[in-house]
DRENLUMNU-378424 format. One record per residue (C-alpha): y, z, x; residue number from 0. Coordinates in pm, whole numbers, padded with zeros to 5 digits. Layout:
# residues N
yy_zz_xx_nr
Y_Z_X_NUM
...
# end
This chain:
# residues 520
yy_zz_xx_nr
-00001_-00003_00000_0
00235_00072_00290_1
00185_-00283_00419_2
00260_-00419_00072_3
00580_-00215_00057_4
00676_-00343_00398_5
00613_-00702_00284_6
00824_-00653_-00027_7
01091_-00509_00203_8
01075_-00830_00406_9
01129_-01037_00092_10
01424_-00818_-00006_11
01575_-00851_00340_12
01533_-01229_00318_13
01698_-01228_-00022_14
01980_-01020_00115_15
02013_-01250_00419_16
02026_-01559_00197_17
02282_-01394_-00030_18
02496_-01297_00272_19
02468_-01644_00424_20
02569_-01806_00093_21
02850_-01556_00045_22
02978_-01616_00399_23
02951_-01995_00350_24
03145_-01968_00022_25
03407_-01754_00192_26
03448_-02001_00473_27
03444_-02305_00245_28
03694_-02143_00008_29
03932_-02061_00289_30
03882_-02409_00438_31
03945_-02569_00101_32
04260_-02361_00048_33
04373_-02442_00401_34
04324_-02816_00346_35
04488_-02795_00004_36
04786_-02598_00140_37
04826_-02832_00436_38
04824_-03130_00206_39
05071_-02963_-00023_40
05312_-02886_00263_41
05291_-03247_00383_42
05350_-03371_00029_43
05649_-03139_-00010_44
05808_-03284_00302_45
05742_-03640_00183_46
05877_-03560_-00162_47
06192_-03422_-00003_48
06237_-03746_00194_49
06168_-03964_-00113_50
06413_-03767_-00323_51
06680_-03778_-00053_52
06645_-04154_-00015_53
06659_-04198_-00389_54
06981_-03993_-00407_55
07137_-04179_-00112_56
07053_-04511_-00276_57
07212_-04391_-00599_58
07527_-04299_-00404_59
07542_-04633_-00225_60
07472_-04843_-00534_61
07813_-04799_-00706_62
07979_-04865_-00367_63
07802_-05196_-00357_64
07912_-05278_-00707_65
08268_-05180_-00632_66
08277_-05385_-00313_67
08145_-05697_-00491_68
08408_-05653_-00761_69
08680_-05623_-00497_70
08587_-05927_-00295_71
08837_-06127_-00495_72
09119_-05926_-00338_73
09026_-06050_00013_74
09303_-06289_00127_75
09570_-06141_-00105_76
09862_-05983_00071_77
09823_-05619_00154_78
10133_-05512_-00034_79
09988_-05658_-00355_80
09642_-05505_-00325_81
09702_-05166_-00162_82
09760_-04980_-00490_83
09438_-05117_-00652_84
09250_-05013_-00335_85
09385_-04659_-00362_86
09276_-04646_-00728_87
08921_-04746_-00628_88
08910_-04480_-00352_89
09012_-04212_-00599_90
08742_-04326_-00840_91
08463_-04349_-00581_92
08535_-04007_-00417_93
08294_-04050_-00126_94
08490_-04346_00019_95
08748_-04241_00274_96
08914_-04581_00313_97
08876_-04952_00220_98
08958_-05219_00473_99
09013_-05587_00388_100
08905_-05844_00650_101
09012_-06207_00644_102
08963_-06464_00916_103
08812_-06202_01153_104
09112_-05975_01117_105
09143_-05638_00953_106
09468_-05704_00780_107
09486_-05426_00518_108
09395_-05057_00493_109
09405_-04854_00180_110
09548_-04570_00384_111
09772_-04730_00648_112
09871_-05049_00466_113
09904_-05376_00662_114
09704_-05386_00985_115
09627_-05646_01249_116
09300_-05544_01424_117
09043_-05793_01553_118
08729_-05735_01342_119
08457_-05881_01563_120
08590_-05704_01869_121
08619_-05371_01695_122
08293_-05385_01505_123
08068_-05643_01674_124
07754_-05487_01508_125
07891_-05599_01167_126
08060_-05925_01255_127
07830_-06061_01521_128
07491_-05890_01478_129
07494_-05901_01099_130
07443_-05530_01048_131
07529_-05401_00704_132
07576_-05040_00797_133
07671_-04849_01110_134
07736_-04486_01190_135
08066_-04442_01371_136
08329_-04187_01459_137
08656_-04189_01271_138
08938_-04261_01515_139
09220_-04293_01261_140
09224_-04043_00970_141
09006_-03747_01071_142
08954_-03817_01437_143
08606_-03733_01572_144
08446_-03695_01230_145
08137_-03908_01146_146
08173_-04193_00902_147
07943_-04458_00765_148
08077_-04812_00757_149
07936_-05022_00471_150
08008_-05392_00520_151
08015_-05640_00230_152
08080_-05994_00361_153
08260_-06261_00153_154
08185_-06561_00374_155
07861_-06666_00545_156
08025_-06652_00889_157
08078_-06274_00849_158
08449_-06306_00925_159
08580_-06210_00581_160
08486_-05930_00347_161
08529_-05562_00257_162
08459_-05265_00484_163
08422_-04926_00322_164
08458_-04612_00531_165
08229_-04357_00372_166
08242_-03979_00424_167
07883_-03962_00537_168
07913_-03602_00651_169
07998_-03496_00296_170
07705_-03699_00159_171
07456_-03567_00413_172
07561_-03206_00364_173
07509_-03253_-00006_174
07191_-03459_00000_175
07008_-03344_00312_176
07010_-02967_00279_177
06670_-02861_00430_178
06404_-02692_00218_179
06241_-02416_00410_180
05975_-02367_00530_181
05845_-02721_00540_182
06175_-02894_00620_183
06394_-02727_00881_184
06610_-03027_00993_185
06708_-03350_00813_186
06866_-03656_00984_187
06994_-03988_00858_188
06950_-04279_01097_189
07146_-04604_01085_190
07114_-04879_01346_191
06986_-04642_01617_192
07248_-04371_01554_193
07166_-04034_01398_194
07351_-03773_01201_195
07185_-03436_01145_196
07256_-03202_00856_197
07501_-02936_00970_198
07596_-03121_01289_199
07930_-03311_01284_200
07834_-03519_01592_201
07655_-03847_01594_202
07389_-03801_01860_203
07015_-03856_01921_204
06781_-03592_01786_205
06436_-03476_01908_206
06187_-03234_01756_207
06124_-02904_01930_208
05778_-02818_02068_209
05646_-02659_01746_210
05796_-02916_01509_211
05651_-03233_01356_212
05849_-03523_01221_213
05831_-03728_00898_214
06000_-04063_00868_215
06093_-04250_00548_216
06289_-04574_00516_217
06503_-04699_00228_218
06388_-05022_00071_219
06743_-05118_-00045_220
06963_-05022_00249_221
06921_-05030_00628_222
06884_-04657_00698_223
06597_-04414_00746_224
06554_-04040_00711_225
06380_-03818_00967_226
06264_-03472_00878_227
06163_-03204_01130_228
05961_-02902_01032_229
05685_-02665_01141_230
05336_-02806_01180_231
05160_-02809_00841_232
04860_-02664_01022_233
05058_-02362_01132_234
05210_-02310_00789_235
04875_-02352_00618_236
04710_-02102_00851_237
04989_-01850_00781_238
04901_-01859_00413_239
04530_-01780_00462_240
04569_-01397_00466_241
04713_-01416_00113_242
04414_-01630_00008_243
04156_-01391_00157_244
04123_-01146_-00141_245
04048_-01426_-00390_246
03811_-01600_-00144_247
03637_-01268_-00074_248
03599_-01195_-00441_249
03457_-01543_-00506_250
03214_-01515_-00212_251
03092_-01173_-00328_252
03044_-01309_-00678_253
02846_-01609_-00548_254
02640_-01386_-00321_255
02555_-01163_-00617_256
02459_-01467_-00829_257
02230_-01587_-00547_258
02080_-01240_-00517_259
02000_-01248_-00889_260
01884_-01610_-00882_261
01639_-01540_-00603_262
01498_-01233_-00768_263
01205_-01433_-00909_264
01166_-01707_-00657_265
01193_-01470_-00363_266
00958_-01215_-00519_267
00599_-01191_-00417_268
00490_-01218_-00779_269
00654_-01557_-00805_270
00501_-01655_-00473_271
00156_-01557_-00595_272
00194_-01752_-00923_273
00318_-02054_-00728_274
00040_-02012_-00472_275
-00227_-02034_-00741_276
-00087_-02360_-00884_277
-00023_-02503_-00537_278
-00380_-02426_-00415_279
-00251_-02197_-00139_280
-00532_-01947_-00206_281
-00876_-01999_-00054_282
-01203_-01831_-00124_283
-01388_-01693_00177_284
-01721_-01516_00183_285
-01896_-01264_00406_286
-02281_-01247_00417_287
-02471_-00937_00298_288
-02772_-00878_00524_289
-03088_-00710_00411_290
-03126_-00412_00640_291
-03507_-00431_00639_292
-03573_-00806_00676_293
-03251_-00928_00836_294
-03225_-01204_00581_295
-02906_-01289_00395_296
-02949_-01165_00039_297
-02597_-01243_-00087_298
-02231_-01285_-00022_299
-01913_-01102_-00106_300
-01627_-01333_-00213_301
-01300_-01267_-00044_302
-00961_-01414_-00125_303
-00730_-01544_00146_304
-00377_-01669_00113_305
-00200_-01913_00339_306
00156_-01924_00219_307
00345_-02239_00320_308
00652_-02031_00393_309
00509_-01704_00526_310
00182_-01818_00687_311
-00132_-01608_00641_312
-00074_-01306_00421_313
-00324_-01022_00444_314
-00522_-00917_00133_315
-00405_-00559_00194_316
-00057_-00696_00123_317
-00090_-00926_-00173_318
-00379_-00764_-00362_319
-00197_-00433_-00435_320
00115_-00625_-00530_321
-00081_-00859_-00751_322
-00229_-00558_-00928_323
00111_-00405_-00984_324
00250_-00734_-01120_325
-00046_-00796_-01351_326
-00145_-01103_-01157_327
-00482_-00986_-01030_328
-00666_-01132_-01332_329
-00542_-01490_-01263_330
-00655_-01448_-00901_331
-00996_-01330_-01015_332
-01027_-01629_-01244_333
-00941_-01852_-00951_334
-01219_-01698_-00748_335
-01471_-01745_-01029_336
-01368_-02110_-01072_337
-01408_-02172_-00700_338
-01752_-02013_-00670_339
-01871_-02202_-00977_340
-01765_-02524_-00810_341
-01976_-02429_-00505_342
-02281_-02303_-00695_343
-02485_-02622_-00620_344
-02448_-02549_-00247_345
-02561_-02183_-00272_346
-02919_-02056_-00280_347
-03067_-02099_-00627_348
-03279_-01787_-00649_349
-03245_-01465_-00857_350
-03271_-01244_-00549_351
-02949_-01392_-00409_352
-02643_-01212_-00542_353
-02271_-01300_-00541_354
-02020_-01011_-00542_355
-01666_-01054_-00665_356
-01390_-00793_-00665_357
-01249_-00710_-01001_358
-00958_-00475_-01060_359
-00999_-00201_-01320_360
-00709_-00350_-01517_361
-00928_-00661_-01574_362
-01164_-00448_-01778_363
-00906_-00375_-02041_364
-00946_-00545_-02378_365
-01276_-00695_-02269_366
-01087_-00949_-02052_367
-01355_-00964_-01781_368
-01621_-01034_-02041_369
-01420_-01315_-02193_370
-01361_-01471_-01850_371
-01727_-01454_-01762_372
-01818_-01609_-02093_373
-01579_-01897_-02049_374
-01606_-01955_-01670_375
-01927_-01811_-01524_376
-02209_-01847_-01775_377
-02137_-02212_-01878_378
-02237_-02306_-01522_379
-02593_-02165_-01579_380
-02593_-01967_-01249_381
-02920_-01860_-01095_382
-02787_-01606_-00841_383
-02713_-01252_-00969_384
-02347_-01161_-01023_385
-02221_-00831_-00886_386
-01880_-00704_-01007_387
-01720_-00479_-00750_388
-01474_-00245_-00925_389
-01162_-00193_-00710_390
-00842_-00007_-00777_391
-00572_00070_-00530_392
-00426_00333_-00764_393
-00620_00589_-00970_394
-00895_00428_-01183_395
-00807_00438_-01551_396
-01058_00523_-01815_397
-01281_00219_-01828_398
-01413_00112_-02167_399
-01778_00220_-02164_400
-01865_-00062_-02401_401
-01755_-00314_-02139_402
-01982_-00147_-01881_403
-02271_-00153_-02124_404
-02219_-00520_-02207_405
-02203_-00610_-01840_406
-02539_-00442_-01782_407
-02682_-00610_-02093_408
-02593_-00962_-01969_409
-02745_-00896_-01627_410
-02427_-00827_-01429_411
-02459_-00554_-01170_412
-02168_-00310_-01116_413
-02062_-00185_-00775_414
-01799_00066_-00668_415
-01614_-00061_-00369_416
-01484_00161_-00084_417
-01668_00465_-00224_418
-01550_00793_-00076_419
-01194_00687_-00009_420
-00871_00694_-00201_421
-00906_00800_-00563_422
-01284_00755_-00576_423
-01463_01059_-00712_424
-01813_01166_-00809_425
-01715_01144_-01179_426
-01725_00764_-01141_427
-02101_00786_-01087_428
-02145_00944_-01428_429
-01887_00741_-01618_430
-01951_00397_-01468_431
-02323_00422_-01390_432
-02294_00179_-01098_433
-02580_-00018_-00959_434
-02436_-00034_-00606_435
-02220_00189_-00388_436
-02032_00034_-00095_437
-01976_00267_00199_438
-01627_00216_00331_439
-01586_00081_00682_440
-01405_00397_00801_441
-01735_00588_00761_442
-01928_00310_00931_443
-01684_00312_01222_444
-01734_00690_01260_445
-02104_00657_01343_446
-02161_00796_01690_447
-01795_00894_01737_448
-01686_01121_01450_449
-01928_01398_01349_450
-01743_01489_01030_451
-01723_01140_00887_452
-02080_01069_00999_453
-02188_01373_00796_454
-02004_01241_00494_455
-02182_00908_00542_456
-02516_01084_00545_457
-02424_01271_00227_458
-02322_00954_00047_459
-02646_00785_00151_460
-02851_01081_00033_461
-02662_01102_-00299_462
-02710_00729_-00369_463
-03081_00749_-00291_464
-03131_01044_-00522_465
-02949_00856_-00802_466
-03146_00539_-00722_467
-02828_00345_-00649_468
-02833_00062_-00394_469
-02616_00098_-00085_470
-02406_-00153_00104_471
-02243_-00052_00429_472
-01919_-00235_00515_473
-01763_-00280_00858_474
-02085_-00299_01065_475
-01970_-00414_01411_476
-02232_-00286_01650_477
-02607_-00281_01687_478
-02593_00101_01705_479
-02428_00119_01362_480
-02678_-00129_01215_481
-02971_00069_01353_482
-02830_00403_01230_483
-02772_00273_00874_484
-03107_00093_00855_485
-03292_00403_00968_486
-03130_00603_00687_487
-03231_00357_00417_488
-02912_00167_00353_489
-03009_-00150_00167_490
-02757_-00405_00290_491
-02524_-00438_00581_492
-02199_-00630_00602_493
-01963_-00678_00896_494
-01857_-00868_01203_495
-02183_-00782_01374_496
-02349_-01041_01153_497
-02068_-01275_01053_498
-01698_-01286_01008_499
-01556_-01394_00672_500
-01580_-01774_00645_501
-01465_-02038_00397_502
-01709_-02061_00111_503
-01779_-02424_00192_504
-01901_-02324_00546_505
-02156_-02076_00418_506
-02449_-02316_00364_507
-02439_-02429_00731_508
-02415_-02067_00847_509
-02708_-01965_00623_510
-02921_-02248_00765_511
-02848_-02141_01121_512
-02912_-01775_01034_513
-03254_-01856_00889_514
-03338_-02053_01200_515
-03236_-01758_01421_516
-03454_-01518_01217_517
-03758_-01742_01231_518
-03712_-01792_01601_519
# end
């Protein structure tokens, strides 16, 4: 029973290990999923900021475009006649600092200073010669040193006539490019290789710091781009993981508990036994019973062996007690009966040969053993005698006497296995009226070494002989033990001295060789 408890403990530890592994995996996967999700969200927030900023800039530039196209008709008109309409447009547009009229490559009129005479292509070659539509420049006239954006709207194909709007880009950028922490720390507008950063009044190149990453987005309508600098999304996402830990831990514990419950059946030995029966993992072995007087093999005891595909060989001392506790011992006994019935043609067909099977006391309840024998054993018309060995790892319950009587009536012999150990008592001899007593191997092993147990062995032998009960000694491993038991009238001997347990299919070959050895 201790071994069975240890084996159950191994299953529980495996269940716990599986639950812990699943819980840990769920914890890691949950945190990884939240990390990836948070990283993606941060990147998307930065891109949304850039998209929204470009959309707002485009909306600011669009009315300036419309206004410039509507004003192209004023190009070529004298400055004195058009200056007042230009001032009206500036007051309506708000973001425009000044409007310049260019005709024949000359800036001839300013909404602020009136008539001018400035060479256009020399002053702004990017616009006149290189066909740029926008440039970032420094205001050298009204607010000296302040950044401005020049928006050029040509009237002629040679780029020598048109309207130039001086836009207060610093005002626009401060309004439209305010960073959104933590994912956007710096925002820059880029035009024709020049850059203006939010909060910086100087037009100068910008570079990210060591721990910053950049996002770039270009306008589809106007020749400018936006650059955003911010912390690495990886760093920001990792910083959020501690806040995600309680939920991830709760989810992992819940999943681990679900796995623990889900594996309660599949990881239990009772489930393994049930599965083992259907998967043919159990095998029937046998061990010969030797006549102590003649040395011939008079019978076999059927033994059940289990080779689990996941656990390997599992000892009977482990699975038999557990099968009894889980009410699975009867299906195992039926399996043994079916297997021996299938091998009956290969076994000796004589009434003196007997086949012993172990049956738990619980199988006697409600006449179950009788029903099984009627449906499985007797239809095969067996010639060998059947011996039912009554086993019970716990205290034997009160066995229905009618079942015992019916077994005797149909020619089935009853044996008490492992007599003298555990819960066995002399009262069984009166209540069960056995035909055979099996001396446990601990008493056999004591022969010649343990005076007390040897004395008990002699008492059991003497008791059985007085009650006319046959005796079988288990665990015979030496010639000295065999001689001692034979000399005291034990009927049959069983143990490694004669043969180890073997698959039932191997027994005919062993029996043939044994007969040859005896005759020799």
